[in-house]
C-alpha positions as CSV (number, residue, x, y, z in Angstrom):
1,M,79.9,95.3,67.7
2,S,77.5,96.4,64.9
3,Q,78.2,97.9,61.7
4,A,77.6,101.6,63.3
5,E,80.4,100.4,66.3
6,Q,82.8,99.6,63.2
7,P,85.8,102.3,63.8
8,K,86.9,103.4,60.4
9,M,89.9,101.4,58.6
10,S,91.9,101.7,55.6
11,P,91.7,98.5,53.3
12,A,95.4,97.7,54.4
13,Q,94.0,97.5,58.2
14,E,91.0,95.5,56.9
15,W,92.9,93.2,55.6
16,I,95.1,93.0,59.0
17,L,91.9,92.8,60.8
18,R,90.7,89.9,58.8
19,A,94.4,88.1,58.3
20,P,94.4,84.2,60.4
21,E,94.2,84.8,63.8
22,H,96.7,81.3,64.3
23,C,98.8,83.9,62.5
24,D,101.4,86.1,63.7
25,L,102.2,89.5,62.6
26,F,105.1,92.3,61.8
27,L,104.0,95.2,60.8
28,G,107.1,96.3,59.7
29,G,106.8,99.1,56.8
30,G,107.4,102.8,57.0
31,R,106.5,105.8,59.1
32,G,103.0,106.7,59.2
33,G,101.6,103.3,57.9
34,G,98.8,104.0,61.4
35,K,100.8,100.8,62.7
36,S,99.9,101.6,66.6
37,Y,96.0,102.6,65.3
38,T,95.8,99.0,63.8
39,M,97.6,97.1,67.0
40,A,94.5,99.3,69.0
41,L,91.8,97.7,66.5
42,L,93.5,94.2,67.2
43,A,93.4,94.8,70.8
44,I,89.7,95.7,71.0
45,R,88.5,93.2,68.5
46,H,90.3,90.6,70.6
47,G,88.5,91.5,73.9
48,A,85.1,92.2,71.9
49,Q,85.6,88.4,70.8
50,Y,86.6,86.6,73.3
51,G,85.4,88.6,76.6
52,K,86.2,87.4,80.1
53,D,89.2,85.4,78.5
54,A,90.9,87.4,76.7
55,R,93.7,89.3,77.8
56,V,96.0,91.6,75.7
57,L,99.5,93.2,77.1
58,Y,100.3,96.0,74.8
59,I,104.2,96.8,75.3
60,R,106.4,99.4,75.1
61,Q,109.7,100.3,76.3
62,T,109.2,103.1,78.0
63,Y,105.7,104.7,79.9
64,R,106.4,107.8,78.4
65,G,105.8,105.9,74.7
66,L,102.9,104.5,75.9
67,A,101.0,107.8,76.2
68,D,100.0,108.5,72.5
69,F,98.7,104.6,72.5
70,E,96.5,105.5,75.5
71,Q,94.6,108.4,73.7
72,V,94.4,106.3,70.8
73,M,92.6,103.8,73.0
74,L,90.6,106.1,75.0
75,S,89.2,107.6,71.8
76,L,88.1,104.6,70.1
77,L,86.8,103.0,73.0
78,T,85.0,105.9,73.4
79,E,83.7,105.5,70.1
80,I,83.0,102.0,69.9
81,Y,81.5,101.6,74.1
82,G,80.8,105.1,75.0
83,K,80.8,104.7,78.6
84,H,80.6,101.0,79.2
85,F,84.4,100.5,80.0
86,R,86.7,101.4,82.6
87,Y,90.0,102.4,82.5
88,N,92.6,102.8,85.9
89,A,95.0,105.4,84.7
90,A,97.8,104.1,87.5
91,E,97.5,100.7,86.7
92,H,97.1,101.4,83.0
93,I,94.7,98.9,82.4
94,F,91.4,99.1,80.2
95,R,88.3,96.5,81.7
96,L,85.8,96.4,78.8
97,S,81.9,95.8,79.7
98,N,82.2,91.4,78.7
99,G,85.1,91.3,80.9
100,A,88.4,91.9,78.6
101,I,91.2,93.2,80.0
102,I,93.6,95.0,77.8
103,E,97.0,96.2,80.1
104,L,99.5,98.5,78.7
105,G,103.2,97.7,79.9
106,Q,106.7,99.4,79.9
107,M,109.4,96.3,79.2
108,E,113.2,98.0,78.7
109,G,115.2,95.2,80.4
110,P,115.1,92.1,83.1
111,K,114.1,94.0,85.9
112,D,110.7,95.2,83.9
113,Y,110.4,91.3,82.3
114,L,110.0,90.1,86.0
115,K,106.6,92.5,86.3
116,Y,105.0,89.7,83.7
117,Q,106.8,86.6,84.7
118,G,104.2,83.7,85.4
119,R,101.3,86.2,84.0
120,T,98.7,84.9,81.7
121,F,97.9,86.7,78.0
122,N,96.7,85.4,74.7
123,L,97.5,88.4,72.8
124,I,100.7,90.0,73.6
125,M,102.0,93.0,71.3
126,V,105.1,95.0,70.8
127,D,105.1,98.1,69.7
128,E,108.2,100.2,68.3
129,A,110.5,96.4,68.5
130,G,113.0,98.2,66.9
131,Q,113.9,100.2,70.0
132,Y,115.2,96.3,71.5
133,Q,119.0,96.1,70.4
134,D,118.0,92.0,70.2
135,P,115.6,89.7,70.4
136,Q,115.7,88.6,74.0
137,F,113.0,90.3,76.6
138,I,110.4,89.9,73.5
139,D,111.1,86.2,73.0
140,M,110.7,85.8,76.9
141,L,107.3,86.9,77.0
142,R,106.3,84.4,74.3
143,S,106.0,82.0,77.6
144,N,103.2,84.5,79.0
145,L,101.1,83.1,76.0
146,R,98.6,81.0,77.2
147,G,94.6,80.8,77.2
148,P,91.8,78.2,76.8
149,K,91.3,75.2,74.5
150,N,90.8,76.9,71.2
151,M,91.6,80.2,71.9
152,P,94.3,81.3,69.3
153,L,97.7,82.8,71.0
154,R,98.9,85.5,69.1
155,M,102.3,88.1,69.4
156,V,102.1,91.2,67.2
157,L,105.3,93.3,66.5
158,A,105.8,96.6,64.9
159,A,108.3,98.3,64.3
160,N,110.2,100.8,61.8
161,P,113.4,99.6,59.2
162,G,116.1,101.9,60.8
163,G,116.3,101.6,64.6
164,V,118.6,99.5,66.3
165,G,117.2,96.3,66.2
166,H,116.8,96.9,62.4
167,T,119.1,93.6,62.0
168,W,116.9,91.3,64.0
169,L,114.4,92.2,62.4
170,A,114.8,92.2,59.2
171,Q,116.5,88.8,59.3
172,R,113.7,87.1,61.3
173,Y,110.7,88.5,59.3
174,V,111.9,90.1,55.6
175,F,114.9,88.7,54.8
176,V,113.0,85.0,55.1
177,K,113.7,82.3,52.4
178,G,110.7,81.7,50.3
179,M,108.7,84.9,52.0
180,E,105.7,87.3,50.8
181,P,104.8,90.2,52.4
182,W,100.6,89.6,53.4
183,K,101.2,85.7,53.0
184,P,102.0,82.8,55.6
185,F,105.1,82.0,56.0
186,H,107.0,79.7,58.7
187,E,109.5,82.3,61.6
188,K,111.9,79.4,62.5
189,H,112.8,81.1,66.3
190,S,109.0,80.9,67.2
191,G,108.2,77.9,65.2
192,K,104.9,79.6,64.7
193,E,103.1,81.2,61.2
194,W,103.6,85.1,60.7
195,I,102.3,87.7,57.9
196,Y,104.7,90.8,57.5
197,C,102.4,92.9,56.7
198,P,104.4,96.5,55.0
199,L,102.2,99.6,55.9
200,T,103.7,102.8,54.6
201,Y,101.8,106.2,55.3
202,K,100.3,105.8,51.8
203,D,98.3,103.3,53.5
204,N,96.8,105.9,55.9
205,I,94.1,107.3,54.4
206,F,93.5,109.2,57.3
207,L,96.4,111.1,57.1
208,D,97.3,114.4,55.2
209,Q,100.0,112.4,53.1
210,D,101.7,115.5,51.3
211,N,101.9,117.3,54.4
212,Y,103.5,113.9,56.2
213,E,105.8,113.2,53.5
214,Q,107.2,116.5,53.6
215,S,107.7,116.6,57.3
216,L,109.8,113.4,56.8
217,V,111.8,115.1,54.1
218,S,113.0,117.9,56.4
219,S,113.8,115.3,59.1
220,C,116.2,113.9,57.3
221,P,118.0,116.4,55.0
222,F,121.3,114.9,55.0
223,D,120.1,111.3,55.1
224,S,118.5,109.9,52.1
225,E,118.7,106.4,53.0
226,L,116.7,106.6,56.5
227,L,114.6,109.1,54.6
228,Q,114.1,106.5,51.8
229,A,113.5,103.6,54.5
230,W,110.9,105.7,56.5
231,L,108.7,106.6,53.1
232,E,109.0,103.4,52.1
233,G,109.2,100.7,54.6
234,R,112.6,99.2,53.0
235,W,114.6,97.0,55.3
236,D,117.3,96.2,52.9
237,I,118.3,100.1,53.3
238,C,121.2,100.4,56.5
239,R,122.7,103.9,57.1
240,G,126.5,103.6,56.3
241,A,126.6,100.6,55.1
242,F,129.1,99.7,52.2
243,F,126.2,98.7,49.6
244,G,123.4,100.8,51.1
245,Q,123.6,103.3,47.6
246,V,123.5,100.7,45.2
247,L,121.6,97.4,46.9
248,D,118.2,97.9,46.1
249,M,115.7,94.8,46.9
250,D,113.0,96.0,44.3
251,R,115.3,96.2,41.4
252,N,118.2,93.2,42.6
253,A,116.0,90.7,44.1
254,T,114.3,87.9,41.8
255,A,111.7,85.7,42.6
256,P,113.3,82.3,43.4
257,W,113.3,80.4,40.0
258,E,111.8,76.4,40.1
259,K,114.8,75.1,37.7
260,L,117.2,76.5,34.9
261,P,115.6,77.8,32.0
262,D,116.3,74.6,29.0
263,V,119.1,76.8,27.1
264,L,121.8,75.8,28.6
265,W,125.8,74.7,27.4
266,G,125.7,73.2,24.1
267,H,123.5,75.4,22.3
268,S,124.0,78.4,20.7
269,N,122.6,80.7,23.4
270,P,123.3,78.8,26.7
271,W,122.9,80.0,30.1
272,K,126.3,79.2,31.9
273,P,125.5,78.0,35.7
274,Y,128.6,77.1,38.2
275,I,129.2,77.7,42.1
276,A,130.9,79.9,43.9
277,M,132.6,79.2,47.3
278,D,133.7,81.3,50.3
279,Y,135.1,78.3,52.4
280,G,134.6,78.3,56.6
281,S,134.4,76.3,58.8
282,S,134.6,77.5,62.5
283,A,133.5,80.5,60.3
284,P,130.6,79.9,58.0
285,A,130.6,78.3,54.3
286,V,128.2,80.1,51.8
287,V,128.1,78.8,48.4
288,Y,125.9,80.2,45.7
289,I,124.5,78.4,42.1
290,V,125.2,80.9,40.1
291,A,123.5,81.9,36.5
292,R,125.2,84.1,33.8
293,S,122.9,85.1,31.4
294,P,123.1,84.9,27.4
295,G,120.8,88.2,27.6
296,C,117.5,86.6,27.2
297,E,114.4,86.3,29.5
298,G,114.7,84.3,32.4
299,P,111.6,81.9,33.6
300,D,110.8,84.4,35.7
301,G,110.0,86.7,32.4
302,R,112.6,89.2,33.2
303,Y,115.2,90.5,30.6
304,Y,118.6,89.6,32.5
305,P,121.3,91.6,29.8
306,R,124.2,89.2,28.5
307,D,126.9,88.6,31.3
308,S,124.5,89.2,34.3
309,R,124.9,87.0,37.2
310,I,122.0,85.8,39.1
311,L,122.3,84.3,42.2
312,L,119.7,81.4,41.9
313,D,120.1,79.7,45.0
314,E,122.4,79.2,48.5
315,L,124.3,77.2,51.4
316,A,125.1,78.8,53.8
317,T,126.5,77.0,57.4
318,N,126.1,79.2,59.3
319,Q,124.1,78.6,63.0
320,P,120.9,79.4,63.3
321,G,120.5,82.9,64.2
322,Q,124.2,83.6,63.7
323,L,125.6,85.1,61.0
324,S,129.5,85.0,62.2
325,E,129.7,81.1,63.4
326,G,129.6,78.2,61.4
327,L,128.6,74.7,61.8
328,G,132.4,73.0,62.4
329,W,131.3,70.8,58.7
330,T,134.3,69.0,57.9
331,I,135.2,69.0,54.2
332,P,132.8,65.8,53.1
333,Q,130.1,66.9,54.8
334,L,130.7,70.4,52.9
335,A,131.1,68.7,49.9
336,E,128.1,65.8,50.3
337,A,125.9,69.4,50.8
338,I,127.1,71.0,47.7
339,C,126.7,67.9,46.0
340,E,122.7,67.6,46.7
341,L,122.4,71.2,46.2
342,C,123.7,70.8,42.2
343,E,121.8,67.7,42.1
344,K,118.9,69.6,42.5
345,W,119.7,72.5,39.8
346,G,120.9,70.3,37.5
347,V,124.3,71.7,37.7
348,K,127.8,70.0,38.2
349,P,129.4,70.8,41.0
350,D,132.2,72.9,39.6
351,G,133.3,76.6,39.9
352,V,135.4,79.0,41.8
353,A,136.6,79.7,45.4
354,D,139.0,81.9,47.3
355,D,142.6,81.7,46.2
356,A,143.7,80.5,50.0
357,C,141.5,77.2,49.2
358,F,144.7,76.5,46.8
359,S,147.5,76.7,49.3
360,Q,149.0,74.0,50.2
361,H,149.3,72.4,53.3
362,G,151.9,71.2,55.1
363,H,152.9,67.4,56.0
364,G,151.6,65.9,52.4
365,A,148.3,66.7,53.0
366,G,147.7,68.6,49.7
367,S,145.5,71.7,49.3
368,I,141.6,72.1,50.4
369,A,140.4,72.5,47.2
370,N,142.0,68.8,46.7
371,E,140.3,67.4,49.5
372,F,136.9,68.6,47.9
373,K,138.3,67.3,44.5
374,R,138.2,64.0,46.2
375,Y,134.4,64.2,47.1
376,K,133.9,65.4,43.1
377,V,133.8,69.0,44.0
378,H,136.0,71.0,41.5
379,L,137.4,74.0,42.0
380,R,139.3,77.2,40.2
381,P,140.8,79.5,41.9
382,A,139.0,83.1,42.2
383,K,142.1,85.1,41.3
384,K,140.4,87.9,42.8
385,G,143.5,90.0,42.9
386,D,142.6,93.4,44.9
387,R,139.8,93.4,47.2
388,V,139.0,97.1,46.4
389,S,138.6,96.4,42.7
390,G,136.1,93.4,43.6
391,W,134.2,95.3,45.5
392,A,133.9,98.1,42.5
393,K,132.5,95.6,40.3
394,M,130.2,93.8,42.5
395,R,128.7,97.5,43.3
396,R,128.5,98.5,40.0
397,M,126.8,95.1,39.1
398,L,124.1,95.8,42.2
399,A,123.7,99.8,40.6
400,D,123.4,98.3,36.9
401,A,120.5,95.8,37.5
402,G,117.3,96.6,36.1
403,K,119.0,98.2,33.4
404,P,118.1,96.8,29.6
405,D,122.1,97.5,27.8
406,V,124.5,96.4,30.4
407,P,124.9,93.2,32.9
408,G,123.7,93.6,36.1
409,L,123.8,91.5,39.7
410,Y,120.4,90.1,40.5
411,I,120.1,88.3,43.9
412,S,117.0,85.3,44.6
413,R,114.7,85.9,47.6
414,N,115.9,82.2,48.3
415,C,119.2,83.5,49.6
416,E,118.0,84.1,52.9
417,Y,122.1,84.8,54.0
418,F,122.8,87.0,51.2
419,W,119.8,89.2,52.4
420,Q,120.5,89.1,56.1
421,S,124.1,90.0,56.3
422,V,125.0,91.9,52.8
423,P,122.1,94.8,53.5
424,G,123.6,95.9,56.6
425,L,127.8,95.7,55.9
426,A,130.1,98.4,57.1
427,R,132.7,100.0,55.5
428,D,136.4,99.7,56.9
429,P,136.5,102.9,59.3
430,K,140.6,103.2,58.3
431,R,140.1,101.7,54.4
432,V,136.6,103.2,53.3
433,E,136.5,101.5,49.4
434,D,136.4,98.1,51.6
435,L,134.3,96.2,53.6
436,D,135.1,96.0,57.7
437,T,136.2,92.1,57.6
438,R,135.3,91.9,61.2
439,Q,131.8,91.7,60.2
440,A,129.8,88.4,58.4
441,D,131.3,89.9,55.1
442,H,131.1,85.3,53.9
443,A,128.2,86.1,51.6
444,A,130.2,89.2,50.4
445,D,132.7,87.3,49.5
446,A,131.8,84.7,47.7
447,C,129.0,87.2,45.5
448,R,132.7,88.9,44.6
449,Y,134.3,85.7,43.7
450,A,131.5,85.0,41.3
451,L,132.1,88.1,39.3
452,T,135.8,87.1,38.7
453,Y,134.9,83.8,37.1
454,E,134.6,85.2,33.4
455,K,135.1,82.1,31.4
456,P,133.4,79.1,33.2
457,E,133.6,75.9,31.2
458,I,130.7,74.1,33.4
459,R,128.0,71.6,31.6
460,P,125.2,70.3,33.9
461,F,124.4,67.1,34.0
462,S,122.8,65.3,31.1
463,P,121.7,61.7,30.7
464,M,124.1,61.2,29.0
465,G,126.5,62.2,31.6
């Protein structure tokens, strides 16, 4: 396309079109960000680049949902190519003058997927992916990605937070260890490099932003959390969630630290590291490296008031893609992994665990804590007391994060299992001050135990032992 034929684009859309084509894209911001228009630009650009070899598939859950995208495509193609393209409305297929084909399709369930089975596409785009409760059929579409040698094969997903697919999308593309928006990261389910592009209505320079914001406000008069998710593209907000009003990724999440501060035990102003564990075998075990602030800046330059807690790193033994299924590790296996994590941070494997770990087993087997001690992991009981009071403290410290004069609770972005599981935890419908224990609450429990550990006496490793 010549310069005159270039359609108008926002700076964010220009960046997305310049992104490396070997990277898949998740356009996952709030509403009104121009995600569908961006997908149309990507489809047309792909067709222009690869000509007769280009095969693009755009998917929505229903045919009715295709109508808006169809109009966007017709408008853009007319602007760029004039009359030099064809559209078969019955088959929902655009044919460009260079032989490229862009097909619009519908896929709601297994019967719909059969329409695409065995067919070849080199760019597959799924709009409103949050309407899919699980990723099964979207994953199956990846088997259709084929093309000539040296042609990039790509998948693009677009979604707003708050839909039925909120959790799996957030787990895969937002709360990923080491992930930063607008930068490539490795997504383990597909084995591909992805880029998370959090577009919001503020990125859409062609939109009357003030009027659109007012429309969103009017549509959510009694749901401030959903409104915030739509306006800001926030995936850490979940309607009705137990921590929904106090857990804020902008406030509570910290950039990963490379190491603990140099000022540790034995100094006049020490940081105090320890571990906190929620034990499980058939269910996941979750272990955190916790640092308690003396009231100073961390290595990231952020000030942490005295007695703030920072979850620096995480060990979670969940099955890949499953928040509630453990790996079935034995105590020796788990203890070895804990020691390796502690050695990485220069922290002795001493800390706090669920009171149940200290119950005596029958037949002289001792307690779980005693078994861990045999493998050099030393634990003290959390003395957790009433769950409700523990959750109240956790909620208070989450809410206080960022305040200059009171301790807060901060969680590293490296703590992937925490960010996957905790934001969506729901209340117990019969006891609203408590969590519903049928959920994957293991990270929340380990965090709660960490906050009960008031006077740790843990020392990091040193050359003198």
